[in-house]
N, C-alpha and C positions, 0 to 999 in steps of 0.2 A: 151484835153484827159482827162476824170480824174481819178484817181486810182479805183480800187476794195480793197474795203474795208470788212478787215474775218468780219464775224459773230459771238456770240456763238450765239446757241440756247438753249434753255434747257426748256425742257414736264416736266411738274410738275408731271406728272400720265402717266402710261403706254398707257391710251386708246387714249393721244392727241399727239402719234407717227402716224408720216403717214403711210399708210397702204404699206407693206412692207414682202419681205420672209424675216422675224425676226425672229428666236426662241428666247425665256425668258429662257428654258429650257436649263440644259448640253447636254453636245453627252452622258451622261449616259439615261437621258430619251428619245432624238432622234434614235433608233433603226434601223440603216436605210441599215440593212445584208440584205432585205428580197428581192432589185428589182436587186439585183446582178447576172449578167450576168456570171460572172466567178471569178473564186476563187484561189489566191493562196496558196500553198501548201509548208513545209517549208520539206527538206527532211535534217533531224537532222544529218545524216551521211557527210555530205558535209557544214553542219553550221558551221561556226570558231567565231559566237557569237560573233561578231564586233558591232552588234546593228546598223547598216547602215540602214538595214527596218526598224526598230520603228522612228528613227530619221528623218527617212523620208517619214513614212505614213502622209497624210493630216488628219485623222479621229482619230490616237490615237488607231487605232485595235488592235496592236500590244502591246503584255504585255510583260513585262521581269520577269522569276521566277527564286528569290535567292534565294540562301543560304547563309547566311550573307555576306559579299559585291561580292561572286563569283555569274557571272551569268550561271545558271544550261539551261536554255532554252527561247528560244523566241516563245510563242503562241500567235495568230493571233486569235481575238474573232468576228468571223462570225456573229454576229448582230450585229455590228457595218461595217466591212471589205464591200466596194461598190465596190472592183474588180477593182477597176482601173490599176492596175498594177506596180505601182511607182517602192513598194518594190522589185517583180520581174525584173525590169530594171534596180533596183540600187545593185543589191544584187554582191557582187563582188565573192563568192566565187560559185554566181549560185547554189544555197544551193534553190532557188524559183523558182517551174514550177507554170503556171496556166493550170488551167484545165477548163472545160466548165462547168457550176453550174448543176446540176442534176434537173428535175422540183421534 
């Protein structure tokens, strides 16, 4: 039985890439929040600013507002939030609730 060897494939131009679900733009260009069914909402009275929601957000939709080196608050950018609920699930303070998206 022969060994499988790894090949390096180099594409010289974008048009040479195979068809796939790949975006050549940054997340800032690909706003995905419009097809969300649920939205996370932060209760700032409960939020301890631990930033775990920010760390786990797969879309980078949670922004850190700072004043100097101090975290003032975390905000969810709904243009990019897909409503996956990971932030809600991971929040140790129970400061994030999930609400059904209104039409």
